[in-house]
N, C-alpha and C positions, 0 to 999 in steps of 0.2 A: 625531708620530713614527709612522712607517710600519713594521710588522713584516713581514718577508718570510717566507712559509711554506716556500719551497723549502729553505733550510738546515735548518730544524727537522725537516721530513719526512726529509731526508736523513740527519740525526743519528739519528732513531729507527730508520730502516732499518738503518743500521750497528750501533746498539746492539742490536737484536734478533738481527741476524746474528751478532754477537760473543757475545751471551748463549747462543744455541743451540749455537754451536761449543764454548764452554767447559763447558757442561752435558753435552754428549756426551762430552767428554774425562774428566770427573769421574765419569761413570756407573759404578755398581758392576756388575761382570760376575757372573753367577750361579755359584755354587760347584758344581762337578761332582765327584761322588764316583767316583773311579776304582776298579775292581775290584781286590781285594788277593789273591784266591785263584785257583787255576787253575779251580775250579768256577765262580766268578763270571765269569771271563773266557769260559769255554765258553758260559755261559748268555748272555752279551752278544753274542757273534758267531754262535752256532749255535741250533738249536731246542733247547728244554729236554729233550725226550724223548731226543735224541742224547746229551747230556751223561750221562743216567742209564744208558746202555748200557755193557756191558762192551767191551773192546778187540775181541773177536772179533765181537760184535754190530755194532759200528760199522763194522768192516771189511765184514761182510756187507751192511750197509745202504748203504754208499758203492759197493760193488761191483755192487749192484743198480741204483743210479742210473747208474753208469758204463755197465753193460751196456745199459740202456734207451737212453742217448744214442748209443752205438755202433750199436744196432739201428736207430734212427731214421735215423741217417746212412747206413747201408747200404741201407735201403729207399729212401731219397731217391735214392741213386746208382743203384740198379736201376731205378727208374722213369725216370730221365734216360736210361739207356742201353738201355732195354727194346727199342726197335725196331732197334738197331744190330747184332743178331745176324747171323751168317753160317753157312750150312750147308756143311759140308766133306763131300765124298764121296770116299772112297778105296776102291780096288779092289785086293784082293791077288792078285798073280800066282802061278803055280805054283812059282816059286823063292823065295816068301816076301817078295818086294818089293811096296811099295805104289805104285800110280800114281793120279793124279787122274782121276776119272770124267769122261766127256764130258758135254757140255751136255745136260741133260734125261735122262740115263741114271740109272737107279736100280739098286741092288744087288738 
């Protein structure tokens, strides 16, 4: 009697595949402790020194961060448009009206 190895190998491949699938389904997920208080929630999402500040100190801190971001953006915009400036020359007439200076003329 000759035993064929093909069906036995196929059986073990299917058996190992099914075993790994069902063990993954039955795996216990780790328990995560959710924060219960506002202080714990603050420390979870923010720096701990921010949570220890008073309301006015927090406002000052975040205002400083916001001001630094705005200043950086302004400096970036100024560097982009630095060479785009135009000189405007206006000359005032005797009657108080202003007219554009001629090319190359200075006041």
